[in-house]
VMD Tcl script that draws the C-alpha trace (Angstrom):
set ca {
  {286.99 144.55 211.96}
  {286.88 143.40 215.63}
  {289.18 140.44 216.62}
  {286.67 138.88 218.67}
  {282.86 138.99 218.11}
  {281.50 140.25 214.87}
  {278.62 142.73 214.78}
  {276.42 140.92 212.21}
  {273.76 143.73 212.39}
  {276.26 146.51 211.31}
  {278.92 147.02 208.43}
  {282.45 145.67 209.35}
  {284.03 149.12 208.28}
  {283.61 152.52 209.79}
  {280.57 154.12 207.79}
  {281.50 157.60 208.92}
  {284.34 157.77 206.31}
  {284.03 157.27 202.49}
  {286.82 154.77 202.49}
  {284.87 152.74 205.04}
  {281.69 152.98 203.00}
  {283.35 152.03 199.86}
  {284.93 148.80 201.33}
  {281.68 147.96 202.73}
  {279.83 148.34 199.36}
  {282.59 146.83 197.26}
  {282.15 143.68 199.57}
  {278.42 143.83 199.58}
  {277.76 144.34 195.76}
  {280.09 141.60 194.73}
  {278.38 140.11 191.72}
  {279.52 136.76 192.41}
  {276.79 136.43 195.17}
  {274.10 136.50 192.66}
  {274.86 132.92 191.46}
  {274.71 131.56 195.09}
  {271.74 129.00 195.47}
  {268.72 130.24 197.48}
  {269.11 127.40 199.90}
  {272.65 128.53 200.51}
  {271.26 132.01 201.20}
  {268.81 130.76 203.65}
  {271.59 128.85 205.38}
  {273.52 132.05 205.76}
  {270.72 133.81 207.15}
  {270.07 131.01 209.77}
  {273.70 131.14 210.64}
  {273.65 135.01 211.10}
  {270.42 134.86 213.09}
  {271.85 132.18 215.50}
  {275.09 133.96 215.75}
  {273.21 137.19 216.77}
  {271.65 135.62 219.80}
  {274.74 133.80 220.69}
  {273.97 130.22 219.33}
  {277.00 129.91 217.18}
  {277.34 126.63 215.63}
  {280.39 124.66 216.97}
  {283.24 124.48 214.52}
  {282.04 127.63 212.45}
  {285.02 129.91 211.87}
  {285.19 133.64 211.87}
  {285.82 133.56 208.12}
  {282.58 131.59 207.67}
  {280.58 133.94 209.80}
  {281.78 136.81 207.71}
  {280.88 135.17 204.43}
  {277.44 134.31 205.77}
  {276.95 137.94 206.64}
  {278.06 139.04 203.23}
  {275.47 136.77 201.67}
  {272.90 137.99 204.07}
  {273.61 141.65 203.52}
  {273.80 141.32 199.78}
  {270.62 139.38 199.32}
  {268.17 140.12 202.16}
  {266.36 143.59 202.70}
  {267.81 145.53 205.72}
  {264.39 146.60 206.89}
  {262.09 143.66 206.28}
  {264.71 140.85 206.37}
  {262.91 139.33 203.16}
  {264.93 137.61 200.48}
  {265.22 140.28 197.61}
  {264.53 139.38 193.93}
  {267.82 138.54 192.42}
  {267.45 140.94 189.62}
  {266.75 143.80 191.94}
  {269.76 143.39 194.23}
  {272.51 145.86 194.10}
  {274.84 143.06 193.69}
  {273.20 142.30 190.23}
  {273.97 146.04 189.11}
  {277.12 144.99 187.37}
  {275.79 141.93 185.25}
  {272.42 143.58 184.61}
  {273.69 147.11 184.11}
  {276.68 146.17 181.81}
  {274.36 144.34 179.49}
  {271.57 147.00 179.37}
  {273.95 150.02 179.29}
  {276.24 148.44 176.77}
  {273.17 147.93 174.56}
  {271.87 151.50 174.91}
  {275.10 153.09 173.91}
  {275.60 150.64 171.06}
  {271.96 150.73 169.53}
  {271.29 154.47 169.64}
  {271.01 155.29 165.86}
  {267.37 154.34 165.23}
  {264.29 155.41 167.03}
  {263.07 151.76 167.48}
  {266.27 150.85 169.20}
  {266.23 153.92 171.37}
  {262.64 153.25 172.51}
  {263.23 149.54 173.10}
  {266.37 149.79 175.04}
  {265.03 152.77 177.34}
  {262.01 150.64 177.91}
  {264.27 147.67 179.03}
  {266.45 149.99 181.20}
  {263.50 151.72 183.03}
  {261.93 148.15 183.68}
  {265.17 147.00 185.21}
  {265.45 150.34 187.27}
  {261.89 150.10 188.45}
  {262.62 146.58 189.92}
  {265.93 147.88 191.50}
  {264.08 150.84 192.86}
  {261.28 148.72 194.26}
  {263.57 146.23 195.73}
  {265.90 148.67 197.47}
  {263.12 151.08 198.82}
  {262.66 151.77 202.54}
  {260.57 148.82 203.45}
  {258.91 150.75 206.29}
  {256.98 152.72 203.65}
  {254.10 150.97 201.79}
  {253.67 151.45 197.92}
  {250.68 149.99 196.12}
  {250.49 148.73 192.60}
  {248.87 152.04 191.19}
  {251.90 153.95 192.41}
  {254.21 151.45 190.94}
  {252.54 151.63 187.58}
  {252.46 155.47 187.63}
  {256.19 155.55 188.48}
  {257.05 153.11 185.81}
  {255.15 154.67 183.15}
  {256.31 158.16 183.98}
  {260.00 157.28 184.04}
  {259.74 155.19 180.81}
  {257.97 158.13 178.96}
  {260.44 160.68 180.33}
  {263.46 158.58 179.26}
  {261.96 157.89 175.72}
  {260.97 161.57 175.18}
  {264.18 162.82 176.43}
  {266.20 160.42 174.16}
  {264.04 160.94 171.05}
  {264.00 164.82 171.56}
  {267.65 165.10 171.87}
  {268.45 162.54 169.12}
  {266.27 164.64 166.74}
  {267.92 167.97 167.85}
  {271.44 166.52 167.73}
  {271.16 164.71 164.48}
  {270.90 168.04 162.56}
  {273.71 169.88 164.21}
  {275.98 167.70 166.30}
  {278.69 165.34 165.55}
  {278.62 161.50 166.15}
  {280.23 161.84 169.65}
  {277.58 164.24 170.97}
  {274.81 161.78 169.62}
  {276.48 159.05 171.69}
  {275.64 160.90 174.78}
  {271.86 160.84 174.44}
  {271.25 157.65 176.28}
  {273.07 159.25 179.33}
  {270.80 162.31 179.18}
  {267.74 160.00 178.98}
  {268.91 157.98 181.84}
  {269.56 160.86 183.97}
  {266.16 162.37 183.31}
  {264.49 159.18 183.96}
  {266.17 158.64 187.26}
  {264.94 162.06 188.39}
  {261.31 160.74 187.78}
  {261.51 157.11 188.55}
  {262.90 156.99 192.01}
  {260.95 159.87 193.46}
  {257.68 158.38 191.97}
  {258.43 154.92 193.09}
  {258.95 156.13 196.55}
  {256.29 158.72 196.55}
  {254.57 157.34 199.71}
  {257.69 158.33 201.65}
  {257.37 161.88 200.31}
  {253.71 161.99 201.14}
  {253.63 160.20 204.53}
  {257.23 160.66 205.56}
  {259.92 158.11 206.35}
  {260.28 156.28 209.77}
  {263.17 157.98 211.75}
  {264.64 156.49 214.95}
  {266.98 157.36 217.81}
  {270.48 156.14 217.92}
  {269.39 152.99 219.46}
  {267.02 152.00 216.64}
  {263.77 153.05 218.61}
  {261.22 154.43 216.16}
  {260.36 158.04 217.01}
  {258.24 159.50 214.34}
  {257.82 160.01 210.48}
  {259.65 162.87 208.61}
  {258.90 164.00 205.05}
  {262.18 166.00 205.15}
  {264.09 162.74 205.77}
  {262.40 161.31 202.84}
  {263.34 164.13 200.54}
  {267.00 163.97 201.86}
  {267.23 160.17 201.29}
  {265.69 160.10 197.92}
  {267.67 163.08 196.65}
  {270.91 161.24 197.80}
  {269.84 157.99 196.01}
  {269.00 159.91 192.83}
  {272.54 161.44 192.77}
  {274.08 158.15 193.47}
  {272.48 156.46 190.70}
  {273.16 159.14 188.19}
  {276.88 158.99 189.32}
  {276.89 155.15 188.72}
  {275.82 155.72 185.10}
  {278.03 158.65 184.41}
  {281.46 156.87 183.93}
  {280.03 154.20 181.54}
  {277.56 156.36 179.56}
  {280.04 159.36 179.07}
  {283.33 157.67 179.14}
  {282.75 154.53 177.02}
  {281.34 156.60 174.04}
  {284.64 158.55 173.91}
  {286.67 155.36 173.96}
  {284.52 153.89 171.21}
  {284.71 157.00 169.07}
  {288.42 156.76 169.32}
  {288.68 152.97 168.63}
  {286.39 153.32 165.60}
  {288.96 155.57 163.91}
  {290.90 152.17 163.19}
  {289.74 150.59 160.06}
  {289.69 147.12 161.46}
  {287.35 148.14 164.36}
  {285.09 150.26 162.12}
  {284.76 147.44 159.73}
  {284.10 144.68 162.28}
  {280.82 146.34 163.57}
  {279.82 143.02 165.12}
  {282.50 143.74 167.70}
  {281.12 147.00 169.03}
  {278.45 145.67 171.22}
  {280.62 143.11 173.13}
  {283.35 145.59 173.47}
  {280.96 148.11 175.07}
  {279.36 145.44 177.14}
  {282.78 144.35 178.40}
  {284.00 147.98 179.14}
  {280.61 148.76 180.98}
  {281.02 145.62 183.28}
  {284.61 146.78 184.16}
  {283.79 150.34 184.86}
  {280.63 149.41 186.85}
  {282.74 147.12 189.18}
  {284.01 150.42 190.41}
  {281.37 152.96 189.88}
  {278.56 150.84 191.66}
  {280.29 150.78 194.99}
  {281.72 154.33 194.63}
  {278.06 155.52 193.91}
  {276.65 153.58 196.96}
  {279.36 154.90 199.09}
  {278.71 158.70 198.29}
  {276.36 158.92 201.14}
  {275.85 156.95 204.36}
  {273.30 154.25 204.41}
  {272.08 155.17 207.69}
  {271.43 158.76 207.23}
  {270.41 161.31 209.86}
  {268.64 164.64 210.31}
  {268.87 166.90 213.39}
  {265.85 167.61 215.58}
  {266.26 171.19 214.64}
  {265.70 170.35 210.86}
  {262.60 168.48 211.91}
  {261.29 171.50 213.83}
  {261.78 173.71 210.64}
  {260.67 171.21 207.90}
  {258.25 168.98 209.74}
  {256.77 171.24 212.46}
  {253.65 169.17 212.96}
  {255.79 165.98 213.69}
  {258.12 168.08 216.01}
  {255.19 169.54 218.00}
  {253.89 165.86 218.47}
  {257.26 164.79 219.76}
  {257.46 167.79 222.22}
  {253.96 166.98 223.60}
  {254.93 163.21 223.95}
  {258.54 163.55 225.29}
  {259.07 167.09 226.34}
  {261.58 169.50 224.65}
  {264.54 168.51 226.80}
  {264.15 164.73 226.21}
  {264.19 164.83 222.45}
  {267.38 163.13 220.73}
  {269.68 165.53 218.97}
  {269.77 163.43 215.86}
  {267.19 161.09 214.22}
  {268.38 158.14 211.92}
  {266.83 156.49 208.98}
  {267.69 154.08 206.16}
  {267.90 156.21 202.88}
  {267.60 153.00 200.61}
  {269.94 152.42 197.70}
}
mol new
graphics top color blue
foreach p $ca { graphics top sphere $p radius 0.5 }
foreach p [lrange $ca 0 end-1] q [lrange $ca 1 end] { graphics top cylinder $p $q radius 0.2 }
display resetview
């Protein structure tokens, strides 16, 4: 971090390295920010807006500016500047994810439980995906409904299908992994469908100074693919690791007998693991992603030709940048 003036429009750590991104997202996804009052969030935004144009309030310390930036970055959309729904923020991934994931890996034995918790999870995912989309791209209610229905259906079909297959031939540990397969399958459906307008129309790409240049479908594919991988990674440690832990713990008669403890144990373990896996998953790829003009020429030739006609071949920037979403 700089010793003098703080750049409130950018991360405090170097985003070209994984460690820098990890520090940034661990700081930004701090679940304690979700309980901050809305009025306090707007005060933080006001402080950041004033600081940006040099109207720093007398007596405000550097630490207060940094905390205001933390509240702003974790609660307001980076593209639109609008206050995000609290349940859709990445900072809500730990409390929201631990409750839902803990329930999914606890209540997997009956079809009714599988259907219910997969529906709850996909409802939560749809809200998160919509909240953290690239706001430059519009998505109407019909597309949201299609994405939500398709993802929920794919999750339920995958879960019930695997459950039926594994119930006949696999041990109890393999059956515990069914929720993970369903979540992975649903993520590969939910996110692309929720952001399908980006795949159809392209995502806005800008030069290094933030000047909008054009829209690119290739950039959309790259950004959405990275988000899908990141989300699957976030779910992997909890949904694959905790079933192994529980399988071991249930060998002890006291744990096996006290079945009422299974759900809270798994919810707690999910919370501990998600505190690490959420920022790591977000940090896998840079938030401000980029593509080269050469890739644009190959993958989006029509957009490339438009730019050549507008700027000339020699005046095109070497790289084009975009917000990949979370």
